[in-house]
C-alpha positions in Angstrom: 8.4 -35.0 23.8 6.3 -33.4 26.6 6.9 -29.7 27.3 8.0 -30.5 30.9 11.0 -32.6 29.5 12.3 -29.6 27.5 14.6 -27.2 29.3 13.4 -23.6 29.9 16.2 -22.3 27.7 15.2 -24.4 24.7 11.6 -23.5 25.2 12.5 -19.8 25.1 14.7 -20.4 22.0 11.9 -22.2 20.2 9.3 -19.5 21.0 11.7 -16.8 20.0 12.4 -18.5 16.7 8.6 -19.0 16.2 7.7 -15.4 16.8 10.5 -14.0 14.7 9.9 -16.2 11.7 6.1 -15.9 12.0 6.1 -12.2 12.4 8.1 -11.7 9.2 5.6 -13.6 7.3 2.6 -12.0 9.0 4.0 -8.5 8.2 4.8 -9.5 4.7 1.3 -11.0 4.1 -0.7 -8.2 5.8 1.1 -5.3 4.1 0.6 -7.0 0.7 -3.1 -7.7 1.4 -3.8 -4.2 2.6 -2.5 -2.7 -0.6 -3.3 -5.6 -3.0 -3.2 -3.2 -6.0 0.4 -2.3 -5.1 1.4 -6.0 -5.0 -0.4 -6.5 -8.4 1.7 -3.6 -9.8 4.9 -5.1 -8.4 4.1 -8.5 -10.0 3.4 -6.8 -13.3 6.8 -5.1 -13.0 8.5 -8.5 -12.8 6.5 -9.9 -15.6 7.3 -6.9 -17.8 11.0 -7.4 -17.2 10.8 -11.1 -18.0 8.5 -10.3 -21.0 5.7 -12.7 -19.9 2.7 -10.4 -19.3 -0.4 -12.2 -17.9 -4.1 -11.3 -17.6 -5.1 -9.0 -14.8 -7.3 -11.6 -13.2 -4.5 -14.2 -13.0 -2.1 -11.7 -11.5 -4.7 -10.6 -9.0 -5.4 -14.3 -8.0 -1.7 -14.9 -7.6 -1.2 -11.7 -5.5 -4.1 -12.6 -3.3 -3.0 -16.2 -2.8 0.5 -15.2 -1.9 -0.6 -12.6 0.6 -3.1 -14.9 2.3 -0.7 -17.8 2.4 2.1 -15.7 4.0 -0.3 -14.3 6.6 -1.9 -17.6 7.6 1.4 -19.5 7.7 3.0 -16.7 9.7 0.1 -16.8 12.2 0.5 -20.6 12.5 4.2 -20.3 13.1 4.0 -17.4 15.6 1.3 -19.2 17.7 2.9 -22.7 17.4 0.0 -24.2 15.5 0.4 -27.0 13.0 3.9 -27.7 14.5 4.8 -30.2 11.8 3.1 -28.6 8.8 3.9 -24.9 9.2 7.7 -25.1 9.1 7.7 -27.4 6.1 5.3 -25.2 4.2 7.3 -22.1 5.0 10.5 -23.9 3.9 8.7 -24.7 0.6 8.0 -21.0 0.2 11.6 -20.1 0.9 12.8 -22.8 -1.5 11.2 -20.6 -4.2 11.8 -17.2 -2.7 15.5 -17.6 -1.8 16.8 -18.4 -5.3 14.4 -15.7 -6.7 15.8 -13.0 -4.3 19.3 -14.1 -5.1 18.7 -13.5 -8.7 17.0 -10.1 -8.0 20.0 -9.1 -5.8 22.4 -10.0 -8.6 20.5 -8.9 -11.7 18.6 -6.0 -10.1 15.6 -6.2 -12.5 13.5 -3.9 -10.2 14.3 -1.3 -7.7 13.0 -3.2 -4.7 11.4 -6.7 -4.3 8.2 -5.4 -2.8 8.4 -7.9 0.1 6.6 -5.5 2.5 4.8 -3.4 -0.1 5.2 0.4 0.4 5.2 -0.1 4.2 8.9 -1.0 4.3 11.1 -0.6 1.2 14.4 -2.4 1.5 17.2 -3.0 -1.0 17.4 -6.2 -3.0 20.6 -7.2 -1.1 18.9 -6.6 2.3 16.0 -8.8 1.1 18.4 -11.6 0.2 20.1 -11.4 3.6 16.8 -11.4 5.3 15.7 -14.5 3.4 18.9 -16.3 4.2 18.4 -15.6 7.9 14.7 -16.7 7.8 15.6 -19.9 6.0 18.2 -20.8 8.6 15.7 -20.1 11.3 13.1 -22.3 9.7 15.7 -25.1 9.2 16.4 -25.0 12.9 12.6 -25.1 13.7 12.2 -28.2 11.5 14.2 -30.0 14.1 12.9 -28.4 17.3 9.5 -26.9 16.7 7.6 -30.1 17.6 9.2 -30.4 21.0 6.8 -28.0 22.7 3.1 -27.3 22.2 1.6 -24.1 20.8 -0.8 -21.6 22.2 -3.9 -23.4 20.8 -5.0 -27.0 21.3 -4.9 -29.0 18.0 -8.7 -29.2 18.1 -9.0 -25.4 18.1 -6.4 -24.6 15.5 -8.8 -24.9 12.6 -11.0 -22.3 14.1 -8.0 -20.0 14.8 -7.0 -20.4 11.2 -10.6 -19.7 9.9 -10.7 -16.4 11.9 -7.3 -15.4 10.4 -8.5 -16.3 6.8 -11.7 -14.3 7.2 -9.6 -11.3 8.4 -7.0 -11.3 5.7 -9.6 -11.8 2.9 -11.7 -8.9 4.2 -8.6 -6.7 4.3 -7.6 -7.6 0.8 -11.2 -7.2 -0.5 -11.6 -3.7 0.9 -8.2 -2.7 -0.5 -9.0 -3.9 -3.9 -12.6 -2.8 -4.3 -12.4 0.5 -2.3 -9.0 1.7 -1.3 -6.2 0.3 1.0 -7.3 0.3 4.7 -3.9 1.9 5.5 -2.2 4.2 3.0 1.6 3.4 3.1 2.3 5.7 0.1 3.8 9.2 0.5 0.5 11.1 0.3 -2.2 9.5 2.5 -5.4 11.1 3.8 -4.7 14.3 5.7 -1.8 15.4 3.4 -2.0 18.9 2.1 -1.4 18.0 -1.6 -1.4 21.7 -2.7 1.2 22.6 -0.2 3.4 19.6 -1.1 3.2 20.7 -4.7 4.0 24.3 -4.0 7.0 23.4 -1.8 8.4 21.0 -4.3 8.1 23.6 -7.1 9.7 26.2 -5.0 12.6 23.9 -4.3 12.9 23.1 -8.0 12.9 26.8 -8.8 15.6 27.5 -6.2 17.8 24.8 -7.5 17.3 26.2 -11.0 18.9 29.6 -10.1 22.6 30.4 -10.5 24.2 33.6 -9.0 27.3 35.2 -10.5 29.6 37.1 -8.1 32.9 38.8 -8.7 36.0 39.4 -6.6 39.4 40.8 -7.5 38.7 40.3 -11.2 37.6 36.7 -10.7 34.0 35.8 -11.7 32.4 32.7 -10.2 29.0 31.0 -10.2 27.2 30.1 -6.9 24.1 28.2 -6.1 21.4 29.2 -3.5 22.9 26.9 -0.9 26.5 28.1 -1.1 26.4 31.9 -1.6 29.8 33.7 -0.9 30.6 36.1 1.9 30.3 39.9 1.7 33.8 40.3 0.1 32.3 39.1 -3.2 30.2 41.5 -5.4 26.9 40.4 -6.9 26.9 40.6 -10.7 23.9 38.8 -12.2 21.4 36.0 -11.6 20.7 33.5 -14.4 18.2 30.6 -14.7 19.1 27.2 -15.8 17.2 25.4 -18.5 13.6 25.1 -17.3 12.5 21.7 -16.4 9.2 20.1 -15.2 8.5 20.0 -11.5 9.5 16.3 -11.2 9.8 16.6 -7.4 6.1 17.2 -7.0 3.7 14.5 -5.9 2.1 14.6 -9.3 2.8 16.8 -12.4 -0.2 17.7 -14.4 -0.2 18.7 -18.1 -2.9 20.3 -20.1 -3.8 19.1 -23.7 -1.1 21.5 -25.1 1.6 19.8 -22.9 2.1 22.7 -20.5 2.8 22.1 -16.8 -0.4 23.3 -15.0 0.1 21.5 -11.7 -0.1 24.6 -9.5 -3.1 26.0 -11.4 -4.9 22.6 -11.4 -4.5 21.9 -7.6 -5.3 25.4 -6.2 -5.5 24.6 -2.5 -8.8 26.5 -2.2 -12.3 25.1 -1.7 -13.6 21.6 -2.6 -12.0 19.8 -5.4 -12.6 16.3 -6.7 -10.0 14.5 -8.9 -10.9 11.6 -11.1 -7.8 9.4 -11.6 -7.6 6.9 -14.5 -4.1 5.3 -14.7 -4.9 3.0 -17.6 -7.2 3.9 -20.5 -7.6 0.3 -21.4 -9.6 -0.4 -18.3 -12.1 2.4 -18.5 -15.6 1.5 -17.3 -17.9 3.1 -19.8 -20.9 2.4 -17.6 -19.4 4.6 -14.9 -19.4 7.8 -17.0 -23.0 8.7 -16.0 -22.0 8.4 -12.3 -18.9 10.5 -12.9 -21.1 13.2 -14.6 -23.5 13.2 -11.7 -20.7 13.6 -9.2 -19.2 16.4 -11.3 -22.6 18.2 -11.3 -22.9 17.7 -7.5 -19.4 19.0 -6.7 -19.4 22.0 -9.1 -22.9 23.3 -8.3 -24.4 24.8 -5.1 -24.1 24.2 -2.2 -20.7 22.7 -2.7 -19.5 25.1 -5.5 -16.3 23.2 -5.9 -14.3 22.0 -9.0 -13.9 18.7 -10.8 -11.0 17.5 -13.0 -9.9 14.2 -14.6 -6.3 13.0 -14.7 -5.4 10.5 -17.4 -2.1 8.7 -18.3 0.3 10.8 -20.4 1.6 7.8 -22.3 -1.9 7.0 -23.8 -2.3 8.5 -27.3 -5.0 11.1 -27.4 -6.1 10.3 -23.9 -7.7 13.7 -23.3 -9.7 13.6 -26.5 -10.8 10.0 -26.0 -12.1 10.6 -22.5 -13.7 13.9 -23.4 -15.7 12.2 -26.2 -16.6 9.1 -24.1 -17.7 11.0 -21.0 -18.8 14.2 -22.7 -16.6 15.9 -20.2 -17.1 19.6 -19.7 -14.5 19.8 -16.9 -10.7 20.1 -17.2 -8.9 17.0 -18.4 -5.2 16.7 -17.5 -2.5 14.1 -18.1 0.2 12.8 -15.8 2.6 9.9 -15.5 0.7 6.7 -14.8 3.0 5.8 -11.9 2.2 9.1 -10.2 -1.5 8.5 -10.7 -1.2 5.0 -9.1 0.7 6.5 -6.2 -2.0 8.9 -5.4 -4.9 6.4 -5.5 -5.5 2.8 -6.3 -7.9 1.2 -8.8 -8.8 1.4 -12.5 -10.9 4.6 -11.9 -10.7 6.4 -8.5 -11.7 9.6 -6.9 -9.7 11.9 -4.5 -11.5 14.6 -2.6 -9.5 17.7 -1.6 -10.6 20.4 0.8 -8.4 23.5 0.6 -5.8 21.3 -0.9 -5.9 18.6 1.8 -6.7 15.0 0.9 -10.0 14.1 2.7 -10.6 10.6 1.2 -9.9 8.3 -1.7 -12.3 5.8 -3.2 -12.7 3.7 -6.4 -15.5 4.6 -8.7 -16.7 1.0 -9.0 -17.4 0.9 -5.2 -20.0 3.7 -5.4 -23.7 2.9 -5.9 -25.4 5.0 -8.6 -28.4 5.1 -6.2 -26.4 7.3 -3.9 -26.9 10.3 -6.2 -30.7 10.0 -6.1 -30.9 11.7 -2.7 -29.0 14.9 -3.0 -30.5 16.3 0.2 -27.8 14.5 2.2 -24.1 15.3 2.3 -23.0 12.9 -0.5 -19.3 13.7 -0.1 -19.4 12.7 3.5 -21.3 9.5 2.7 -18.6 8.6 0.1 -15.9 8.7 2.7 -15.0 5.0 3.2 -13.6 5.7 6.7 -10.6 3.5 5.9 -8.6 4.0 9.1 -11.7 3.5 11.3 -12.5 0.3 9.4 -9.0 -1.0 9.8 -9.0 -0.3 13.5 -12.4 -2.0 14.0 -11.6 -5.0 11.7 -8.2 -5.6 13.4 -9.7 -5.2 16.9 -12.4 -7.8 16.1 -9.8 -10.1 14.7 -7.5 -9.8 17.8 -10.4 -10.1 20.2 -11.8 -13.2 18.4 -8.3 -14.8 18.6 -7.9 -14.0 22.3 -11.5 -15.2 23.1 -10.8 -18.4 21.3 -7.5 -18.8 23.2 -9.3 -18.2 26.5 -12.0 -20.7 25.7 -9.3 -23.2 24.6 -7.3 -22.9 27.8 -10.5 -23.0 29.9 -11.7 -26.2 28.3 -8.3 -27.8 28.8 -8.3 -26.8 32.4 -11.8 -28.1 32.9 -10.9 -31.4 31.1 -7.8 -31.9 33.4 -9.9 -31.1 36.5 -12.5 -33.7 35.5 -9.8 -36.3 34.7 -8.1 -35.8 38.1 -11.4 -36.0 39.9 -12.3 -39.3 38.2 -9.0 -40.7 39.1 -9.5 -39.8 42.7 -13.0 -41.5 42.7 -11.7 -44.7 41.2 
């Protein structure tokens, strides 16, 4: 049915439905691709609950395929491309996702489904309701989507898709091999980690205090947030059972099991942290590079400090790493989930300047040749410039899509002009 035979209200309704449905899948796909490690972790959480663990490579391929498919199909739907295929493929996706999210909402095997990664965390019930609404919208589009054309001519749609594929693959590749282009987690670059730790520990200490007051022979306990008025007489202050600073971004323990978080993250000078969330995936070949980086950071002109953080649940992790890497720097342990929240990858680095996070980077993405020329500022060269890269990459993607759209519309206009001119001449 030609566009001109469709009422303006129906056109508006179709485009509204396209944009809403497409945007949900675009957002879902891009947020997963940006933090592909986070999506891998989420899939592993499901597999652990179902007791069907799978090899890392297979989980990574699955996570990448889902992210790319969601983004590409979302782009096709939002732009009106592949008017017949896109709604049916998205309905096929929802045929799997709707029963799955229904099960998750009922059984609650994980805290959140991970639909939008760490960018937007919604409850399992909200996820189910969202999927019901999207499925209904797609069902309506199965009937009406073909009645009007899309933004791109059918001959240009393959190129529009190719541009989108290149963009989403580049985004996922950067996030996997280096670090996420955008850090959706609680402590991105620019966060004063030392300050966050100090404030959390102060709050824990305040909550740990109980004050005893007396009035007219009555003795009562009060917390710091509900102290009595001046008619009560202060008697004593007691401390509850000490507990680890669980409210901190990361809690570090020394080999003796003592909480040394505030001593380890001092908030002064340059500090580099080596994060290893899983001892099973240690790259032995990278130990020389780690040693070179340690020497560079701890000696003039940097005069900083270096420390390694290993998973607390790994037996003898500190001793194992110390022997493998011949480490002469402090080695701490922490919960593996906290390590993963701070940085992604099997082995990663976090640079702090006066306690503030400057950058994060995986060890595997660093060339050993970089350490050969120590006359340059190596720490600056190691900065992956994730935000700038994201802005440039996304800008190129949008400009390429807009340029293609302009060329597409121009060619159609020229074609119609030539056809009309030929009709006049005949």
